[in-house]
C-alpha positions as CSV (number, residue, x, y, z in Angstrom):
1,M,30.9,174.6,7.5
2,P,28.9,172.9,10.2
3,A,27.5,170.3,7.7
4,A,30.9,169.4,6.4
5,R,32.3,169.0,10.0
6,A,29.3,166.9,11.0
7,L,29.7,164.6,7.9
8,S,33.4,164.2,8.4
9,L,32.9,163.2,12.0
10,A,30.1,160.8,11.0
11,L,32.3,159.2,8.4
12,A,35.1,158.7,11.0
13,V,32.6,157.0,13.4
14,A,31.2,154.8,10.6
15,V,34.7,153.6,9.6
16,G,35.4,152.7,13.2
17,A,32.1,150.9,13.5
18,A,32.6,149.0,10.2
19,A,36.1,147.9,10.9
20,P,36.3,146.8,14.6
21,P,39.3,145.1,16.0
22,A,39.5,141.4,15.3
23,S,39.8,138.8,18.1
24,A,40.8,135.2,18.1
25,D,38.1,134.6,20.7
26,D,35.2,135.5,18.3
27,V,32.7,132.7,18.1
28,L,29.7,132.9,15.7
29,H,26.6,131.9,17.6
30,P,23.7,130.7,15.4
31,I,20.5,132.7,15.6
32,Q,16.9,131.6,14.8
33,W,15.4,132.7,11.6
34,D,12.8,131.4,9.2
35,R,13.4,131.9,5.5
36,Q,9.8,132.2,4.3
37,R,8.6,134.2,7.3
38,D,11.4,136.7,7.4
39,L,11.7,137.3,3.7
40,W,7.9,137.7,3.6
41,L,7.8,140.1,6.5
42,T,10.7,142.1,5.2
43,G,9.4,142.2,1.6
44,V,5.8,143.1,2.5
45,G,7.0,145.6,5.1
46,A,9.3,147.3,2.5
47,A,6.4,147.3,-0.1
48,V,4.1,149.0,2.4
49,W,6.7,151.6,3.3
50,I,7.5,152.4,-0.3
51,G,3.9,152.3,-1.4
52,T,2.7,154.7,1.3
53,E,5.6,157.0,0.5
54,L,4.7,157.0,-3.2
55,G,1.0,157.5,-2.3
56,K,1.7,160.3,0.2
57,D,-0.3,162.9,-1.9
58,G,-3.5,161.0,-1.2
59,L,-2.6,159.7,2.3
60,A,-1.1,162.7,4.1
61,P,-3.5,165.3,5.6
62,S,-3.8,168.4,3.4
63,T,-4.2,170.6,6.5
64,C,-2.6,170.3,9.9
65,R,-4.4,168.8,12.8
66,F,-1.8,169.9,15.2
67,C,-0.4,173.2,14.0
68,D,1.1,175.1,16.9
69,P,4.2,173.8,18.8
70,N,4.2,173.4,22.6
71,A,6.5,175.6,24.6
72,F,9.2,173.0,25.0
73,D,9.5,172.4,21.3
74,A,9.4,176.1,20.4
75,R,12.2,176.8,22.8
76,A,14.3,173.8,21.6
77,R,13.9,175.0,18.0
78,E,15.2,178.5,18.9
79,L,18.3,176.9,20.4
80,L,19.0,174.1,17.8
81,V,17.8,175.3,14.4
82,W,20.6,176.4,12.0
83,P,20.3,179.8,10.2
84,Q,20.7,177.9,6.9
85,A,18.6,174.7,7.2
86,K,19.4,173.0,3.9
87,P,22.9,171.7,4.8
88,A,21.6,170.0,7.9
89,Q,18.8,168.4,5.9
90,R,21.1,167.1,3.2
91,T,23.6,165.8,5.8
92,S,20.9,164.0,7.6
93,D,19.8,162.3,4.4
94,V,23.4,161.2,3.6
95,L,23.9,159.8,7.1
96,A,20.5,158.0,7.3
97,F,20.4,156.5,3.8
98,A,24.1,155.9,2.9
99,V,26.6,156.2,5.7
100,L,24.9,154.3,8.5
101,P,23.4,151.5,6.3
102,G,26.8,151.1,4.6
103,A,28.7,150.9,7.8
104,I,26.3,148.3,9.3
105,A,26.4,146.2,6.1
106,A,30.2,146.2,6.1
107,H,30.4,145.4,9.8
108,Q,28.0,142.5,9.9
109,I,29.6,140.8,6.9
110,L,33.2,141.4,8.2
111,A,32.3,140.4,11.7
112,A,30.6,137.2,10.6
113,R,33.7,136.2,8.6
114,G,36.0,137.2,11.4
115,A,34.1,135.0,13.8
116,G,34.6,132.0,11.5
117,G,31.4,132.2,9.6
118,E,30.6,132.9,6.0
119,T,29.4,136.0,4.1
120,S,25.9,134.3,4.2
121,D,25.9,134.6,8.0
122,G,26.4,138.4,7.7
123,L,23.6,138.6,5.1
124,V,21.3,136.8,7.6
125,D,22.3,139.5,10.1
126,L,21.4,142.2,7.6
127,L,18.0,140.6,6.9
128,V,17.1,140.7,10.6
129,V,18.3,144.3,10.9
130,V,16.4,145.4,7.8
131,E,13.3,143.6,9.0
132,A,13.3,145.6,12.2
133,A,13.8,148.8,10.3
134,V,11.0,148.4,7.8
135,L,8.5,147.3,10.5
136,A,9.4,150.5,12.4
137,A,9.0,152.5,9.2
138,D,5.5,151.1,8.6
139,L,4.3,152.1,12.1
140,N,5.9,155.5,11.5
141,Q,3.9,156.0,8.3
142,L,0.7,155.1,10.0
143,V,1.2,157.5,12.9
144,K,2.4,160.4,10.7
145,F,-0.6,160.3,8.4
146,T,-3.0,160.0,11.4
147,V,-1.6,162.7,13.6
148,G,-1.0,165.4,11.0
149,R,1.4,167.6,12.8
150,Q,2.7,170.6,10.9
151,R,6.5,170.7,10.2
152,P,8.3,173.6,12.0
153,F,9.7,175.1,8.8
154,V,6.1,175.4,7.5
155,H,4.8,176.8,10.7
156,Y,7.5,179.5,10.9
157,G,7.6,180.2,7.2
158,N,11.2,179.2,6.9
159,F,11.1,178.5,3.2
160,E,11.6,180.3,-0.1
161,Q,9.0,182.7,-1.4
162,G,6.5,181.2,-3.8
163,R,6.8,177.7,-2.5
164,A,3.7,175.6,-3.1
165,P,2.1,173.5,-0.4
166,D,3.4,169.9,-0.3
167,A,2.0,166.6,0.9
168,D,5.0,166.4,3.3
169,D,4.1,169.6,5.2
170,N,1.9,168.0,7.8
171,V,3.7,164.8,8.7
172,S,6.1,166.0,11.4
173,F,5.2,163.6,14.1
174,Y,7.1,161.5,14.6
175,S,10.5,161.7,12.8
176,G,10.9,158.9,10.2
177,H,14.6,159.5,9.8
178,S,15.1,159.2,13.6
179,S,13.0,156.0,13.8
180,L,14.8,154.5,10.9
181,V,18.4,155.1,12.0
182,F,17.8,154.1,15.6
183,A,16.1,150.9,14.4
184,L,19.1,150.2,12.2
185,A,21.6,151.0,15.0
186,A,19.8,149.1,17.7
187,G,19.1,146.2,15.4
188,A,22.7,145.9,14.4
189,G,23.8,146.1,18.0
190,T,21.3,143.5,19.2
191,V,22.1,141.1,16.4
192,S,25.8,141.5,17.1
193,S,25.1,140.7,20.8
194,L,23.2,137.6,19.9
195,R,26.0,136.5,17.6
196,G,28.6,137.1,20.2
197,Y,30.7,139.4,18.2
198,Q,33.6,141.0,20.1
199,S,32.8,144.3,18.3
200,T,29.3,144.6,19.8
201,T,30.3,147.5,22.0
202,W,31.7,149.3,19.0
203,V,28.5,148.7,17.0
204,W,26.3,150.1,19.8
205,A,28.6,153.2,20.3
206,G,29.1,154.0,16.7
207,G,25.6,153.3,15.6
208,M,23.9,155.3,18.3
209,T,26.3,158.2,17.8
210,L,25.4,158.4,14.1
211,A,21.7,157.9,14.9
212,A,21.8,160.8,17.4
213,A,23.6,162.9,14.8
214,V,20.8,162.3,12.4
215,A,18.1,163.2,15.0
216,Y,19.9,166.4,15.9
217,L,20.2,167.4,12.2
218,R,16.5,166.9,11.6
219,V,15.9,169.6,14.3
220,A,18.7,171.7,13.0
221,G,17.3,171.5,9.5
222,D,13.9,172.7,10.8
223,K,12.2,169.5,9.6
224,H,11.1,168.3,13.0
225,Y,10.6,169.4,16.6
226,L,12.6,167.9,19.4
227,T,9.7,165.7,20.6
228,D,9.4,164.3,17.0
229,V,12.9,163.0,17.0
230,L,12.9,161.9,20.7
231,T,9.8,159.8,20.0
232,G,11.3,158.4,16.8
233,A,14.5,157.5,18.6
234,A,12.5,155.6,21.3
235,I,10.3,153.7,19.0
236,G,13.1,152.9,16.5
237,T,15.3,151.6,19.3
238,A,12.4,149.5,20.6
239,F,11.9,147.8,17.2
240,G,15.7,147.4,16.8
241,V,15.9,145.5,20.1
242,A,12.6,143.7,20.1
243,V,12.4,142.2,16.6
244,P,15.8,140.4,16.8
245,R,15.2,139.2,20.4
246,L,11.6,138.1,20.0
247,L,11.9,136.6,16.5
248,H,15.6,135.7,16.2
249,G,16.9,134.7,19.6
250,R,20.2,132.8,19.9
251,E,19.9,129.2,18.8
252,E,21.7,126.5,20.7
253,Q,23.6,124.2,18.4
254,S,25.0,120.8,19.2
255,P,28.7,120.2,18.5
256,Q,27.7,117.6,15.9
257,A,25.5,119.9,14.0
258,G,27.2,120.7,10.7
259,A,24.4,121.9,8.5
260,R,24.7,125.5,7.2
261,V,22.5,127.8,5.3
262,S,23.9,129.9,2.4
263,V,22.1,133.1,1.4
264,I,23.4,134.2,-2.0
265,P,22.3,137.6,-3.4
266,I,20.9,137.6,-6.9
267,P,19.2,140.3,-9.0
268,L,15.8,141.1,-7.5
269,G,16.2,138.8,-4.5
270,V,18.3,136.2,-2.8
271,Y,18.9,132.4,-3.3
272,V,18.9,130.4,-0.2
273,R,20.9,127.1,-0.3
274,F,20.7,124.4,2.5
């Protein structure tokens, strides 16, 4: 089946990205981060994202403001949509919320330790990546609820008989899945570059491949038009690059500097030890 092949390929890419070749030349460069600021930004950003998702019934437009697709999107849909949309939708969910985040988490922790650091350094990497992703998701929620573009499967009646209208029907622009995965992939690639990991090229190649697969599957699953996923990819990538570079640039450390920060995960949060 197409979905099974796509998922198998994605898993292979994820394994390659999460387990890059080790190098004796790896050096862990410190990056700038602020415990209170970054935990606050990430926590509030995640709360806004989750809260708006839970409150979608009251926030999403009940009728479409942009109902008809343009000629480009209509033609792209004809070429890319699968006859059976559900497998593509399910595969995109697995890649976006399990495979890609899992691969990034494994890579950042393993790469930090392989470069002579500690698990806590990899957790700082993940905090920066997640920060970029949730900020991108917050902007996506604002735009989706404001624009009110009808999803293609609703416009073309590509659903089972008797289906009731849903709050998710008119939030097609722009693709949240695409924005999320490209923010994660670009964030992991940018952080890896700032850290100086030898596996940076693998992270960019593997992450962007998986992100592109998700974007394609959102169109194949009739959830989005092509312009939805292209916009999501561009904005997600912008957040993934800009947040680490603007807020967490490489920090020059003197040879005598020996202080380290340990970030220890605990239930409902983390414990930061200096």
